[in-house]
C-alpha positions as CSV (number, residue, x, y, z in Angstrom):
1,M,8.8,-13.9,-2.0
2,L,5.6,-13.3,-4.0
3,T,4.4,-16.2,-6.2
4,S,1.2,-16.8,-8.2
5,N,0.5,-19.5,-5.5
6,N,0.0,-16.6,-3.0
7,F,-3.2,-15.7,-4.9
8,K,-6.0,-18.2,-4.0
9,N,-9.8,-17.9,-4.1
10,G,-9.7,-14.1,-4.5
11,K,-7.2,-13.6,-1.6
12,L,-3.6,-12.7,-1.2
13,I,-2.0,-15.0,1.3
14,I,1.6,-14.2,2.2
15,K,3.9,-14.0,5.2
16,E,5.4,-10.6,5.6
17,N,9.2,-10.8,5.9
18,K,9.7,-7.8,8.2
19,T,7.1,-8.8,10.8
20,D,6.7,-12.5,10.1
21,K,2.9,-11.9,10.2
22,L,0.5,-13.8,7.9
23,Q,-1.4,-11.6,5.5
24,N,-4.8,-13.0,4.3
25,R,-6.6,-10.3,2.4
26,D,-9.3,-10.1,-0.3
27,V,-7.8,-8.9,-3.5
28,N,-9.6,-7.2,-6.4
29,S,-10.4,-9.8,-9.0
30,I,-8.8,-7.7,-11.8
31,I,-5.5,-7.9,-9.9
32,V,-5.8,-11.7,-9.5
33,E,-6.5,-12.1,-13.3
34,L,-3.5,-9.8,-14.2
35,V,-1.2,-11.9,-12.0
36,K,-2.5,-15.1,-13.6
37,D,-2.1,-13.7,-17.1
38,Y,1.4,-12.5,-16.3
39,A,2.4,-15.9,-14.9
40,I,1.1,-17.6,-18.0
41,A,2.6,-15.2,-20.5
42,T,6.0,-15.4,-18.9
43,G,5.9,-19.2,-18.3
44,L,6.1,-19.0,-14.5
45,K,5.4,-22.1,-12.5
46,S,3.1,-21.6,-9.4
47,N,6.1,-21.4,-7.0
48,D,8.3,-19.2,-9.1
49,K,8.9,-15.6,-7.9
50,L,6.6,-13.2,-9.7
51,F,9.3,-10.5,-9.7
52,D,12.5,-12.4,-9.6
53,R,14.6,-9.7,-11.2
54,L,12.9,-6.8,-9.4
55,S,15.2,-5.3,-6.8
56,V,14.4,-2.5,-4.4
57,R,16.7,-0.3,-6.5
58,A,14.9,-1.2,-9.7
59,V,11.6,-0.1,-8.1
60,Q,13.2,3.1,-7.0
61,K,14.6,3.8,-10.5
62,A,11.2,3.1,-12.1
63,L,9.5,5.4,-9.6
64,K,12.0,8.2,-10.4
65,I,11.0,8.0,-14.1
66,V,7.3,8.4,-13.1
67,I,8.1,11.2,-10.7
68,D,10.1,13.1,-13.3
69,Y,7.4,12.6,-15.9
70,L,4.8,14.0,-13.5
71,N,7.1,16.8,-12.5
72,L,6.8,15.9,-8.8
73,D,9.4,16.3,-6.0
74,N,10.3,14.5,-2.8
75,I,8.5,11.3,-3.6
76,S,9.9,7.9,-2.5
77,T,8.5,4.4,-2.2
78,H,8.0,5.1,1.5
79,S,6.1,8.3,0.9
80,F,3.8,6.3,-1.5
81,R,3.1,3.9,1.4
82,K,2.2,6.9,3.6
83,R,0.0,8.3,0.9
84,Y,-1.8,5.0,0.6
85,A,-2.3,5.1,4.4
86,V,-3.8,8.6,4.2
87,G,-6.1,7.6,1.4
88,I,-7.4,4.5,3.3
89,Y,-7.9,6.7,6.4
90,E,-9.7,9.5,4.5
91,H,-12.0,7.1,2.5
92,N,-13.0,5.0,5.5
93,S,-14.4,7.5,8.0
94,N,-11.0,8.2,9.6
95,N,-10.8,4.6,10.8
96,V,-7.2,4.5,12.2
97,E,-7.6,0.9,13.3
98,L,-8.4,-0.2,9.7
99,V,-5.3,1.6,8.5
100,K,-3.2,-0.1,11.2
101,E,-4.4,-3.5,10.0
102,M,-4.0,-2.7,6.3
103,L,-0.4,-1.6,6.9
104,N,0.2,-4.5,9.3
105,H,1.4,-2.2,12.1
106,S,1.7,-3.5,15.6
107,S,0.6,-0.2,17.2
108,I,-1.8,2.6,16.5
109,A,1.0,5.1,17.4
110,T,3.0,4.0,14.3
111,T,0.0,4.3,12.1
112,Q,-0.8,7.8,13.5
113,R,2.7,8.9,12.4
114,Y,1.8,7.8,8.8
115,I,-1.4,9.7,8.7
116,R,-0.3,13.1,10.0
117,V,-3.0,15.6,9.9
118,S,-2.3,18.3,7.3
119,Q,-2.1,22.0,8.2
120,Q,-5.0,22.6,5.8
121,A,-7.2,20.2,7.8
122,I,-6.2,21.9,11.1
123,N,-7.0,25.3,9.6
124,Q,-10.4,24.1,8.3
125,A,-11.2,22.6,11.7
126,S,-10.3,25.9,13.4
127,K,-12.6,27.8,11.1
128,E,-15.5,25.5,11.7
129,V,-15.2,25.3,15.5
130,C,-18.1,27.7,16.0
131,D,-20.3,25.5,13.8
132,I,-19.7,22.6,16.3
133,V,-20.3,24.6,19.5
C-alpha cells in the first residue's frame, strides 16, 4: 500500500509485498512534489492509499490505451519492467548488480533474464571482434 507517508526527505520508503524487503530509495524531487500535490488536491490523509481504486486490471487497461495509441504490439506491464531494467543496465555501464538492486531481485541470475542481450548487440560485438584482438 503506497501512501504519501512513504515519501520522506526525498526518499521512497516502503516494504515490498512480494519479497517483504524494505525499499529505501532516493526519489526525484519532482515526483515527491507531484505526490504531495496529488494528496492535497484529492484530500488524502498521510496514511490513505494514493491509488485506492487502482487495480492491476485498471493499470492494464490504461496501458492498452497507450499501446494502441502508439501503435505498439506485445507490450505488458511486465515487459515495461523489463525495459526499465534494460535502460538502467545500458545507462550505467552494464552494471548488472545495480539493476539487481533496483529491481529488488534476490539473485543476479533473475536479473540477467530481464536484461537479455539483443541479437543486434551480439551481431555488433561479432563484427568488432577484430578491433579488440
